[in-house]
N, C-alpha and C positions, 0 to 999 in steps of 0.2 A: 259691556263685559262676556254675555251669554256668548256671542260670535265669536270671540278669541275662546272659548271652550269648545266650540263646535267645530272650528279650524284646528285647534290643536288635536282634538279626537281623530278628525277627518286626516289629518297629516300622518298618523300613526298607519295608514292604512297604506300611503305611499311611501311615506321614509319612517319607519320604527325606530325607536330609541335606540336599538341596537346597531346604527348605524356607526357611531362612534367606535365601536368594537370591532365591527367588520372592518373600518378604514385602517385600524390599527393593525389588524392582520396582513392586509392587503402592503400596508408600508413595510412591515417586518420582512416579508417576503421580498420587496424590492430590495429592501437593505442586504438582505440575504445574497441576491443574486447579483450584487456589486463585483468589479472583478477586483480581485487582490486575494492574498494569502490571510491577510488580519481578518478575522470576524471577531463581531462581541455580540455577546447574548446576556440579557436581562432576566433573570427569574424572580419572581414575585408570590408572595400568598399574602393578599389582605395590602397592607403597607409595608411590611418587611421584605427585603429582597436582597440581590446580590448580583452582581454582573462580572462576566470573564471575557478576557480577550484573548484570542487563541487563533494559532496556526491553523488554517481550514486544511493543510496538506499532511501534518505531520502529531498536528494535537496542542504543540506545546503552549502552556500557558506563559501569559505576559502580566506584569505588574505596569501601572502608568506612571512613570515620574513626573509630576506635575511641575517641578522645578526646570527640568529639561524639556519637556512637553514632549516626551517620546516612550517608547514602549522597552521595558527592559526583562530578562527573564524574570519569571515567577519569584517572588518574595514575600514570605507570610507577614512578614513584619510591617510591609507597607500596605498589607491588605486587611489589616485591622480597623474598622471603623471607630468613630467616638473614642480616641484614646485618650481626648482629656477629660472624659466622665468616668475612664476606671479608677480605682483607688491605686494611688501610689505603690509601685510593685508588683501589683497583680498582673499586667501586661509582662513584665519580666519574669515572673514566676511562669507564666504559659510559654513564653519562649524558651526558658531554662528546661522545661518539661519536655518541649518539643527538641530540642537540642539533644537532650539527656536521652530519650529515648528514640533517637535518631530515626523519627518520621519522615518518611518519606513518602512521595506524591510522584506517580508516575502517569504518564498521559499519551494517549495515543488515538488516532482515528483508523476505524476499521469498519467497513459495510456500512459507509454511513452515518455511525453513531461516533461520538465524543466519548472517551474512556478515560475515567479519572481513578485510580487505584491508591488509596491513602492505607498506609500499615506501618508498623515500628521494624526497624532492621532487628531488632532482636526476638520479635514475635512476627515474622511474615506471614504464619496460617491465620492470624488476627488481624482481618483486614476490612475496610468497606470500600467497596466498589459503585461506582457512579457510572450511568451512560446518560447521553443525550443524543436522542436521534437529531439527526441535523436537518431533516425534511418536515418531520411532524412537530419537533422540539418537544416531546414528552420525555420525561426524566424516568430513571430507574435507578432507586439504591438496592444492592444486596450487601446481604451482611454476610460473613464468614459462618462456619458453623460453631465458632467460639460464643455467638450472640444467641440467644433464647428465641423460639418462635414469636413471642410474645413482642421482644423486640423487633423482630423483622415486621409484625403485624404494624406496630406502631408508626414503623417508617414508612410501610407503604401508604397508610393513612395520610400523612405528613406531606407526601410526595405526591399524592393525589389531587393535593389542593395547591400546587405550585404551577403556574404558567409561565412561559418563556416566550420571549420574543426577541429578532435582530434589532439592534439599534445600533446606530453610527457609531464605529471606534471612537475614543480620545483622541487617537493619533495612528498614522500608518507607519511612522518613523521607527526604526529598531535602533 
């Protein structure tokens, strides 16, 4: 048993435990280099995460349609996870408020960053803007002046814990 312990300790000199993390980063960059306009990024903190399919030229978001096995223009309804665990009517309430407040999502790509701007058609000065650097995969979220400085500090703290990586798209078919 002692021999195994010594071998394990010595192996860390040549192959540290963070090998898996480094190989994930290399794999992510390999996927990022694939030819094609459709890209997919997975972002998470601890075990909670989300993924985005997007056009790497225009920034347009897509939703994956499992039944047709293809990508379609973004649809908030199809992006809500765990629909079966929410109480009856709660998702409809969220979607009704989404429609009533005319929530708009604008996306684009500029200077190597994917931008998402979320706002209400009624209150366009009250927005949330997120950017994702497509090379470093670092995310930033900016709140409009309608939010407090404390809100921005809280958002910055949350975003600092989010890690993103490229993963294989579920489909390339549009």
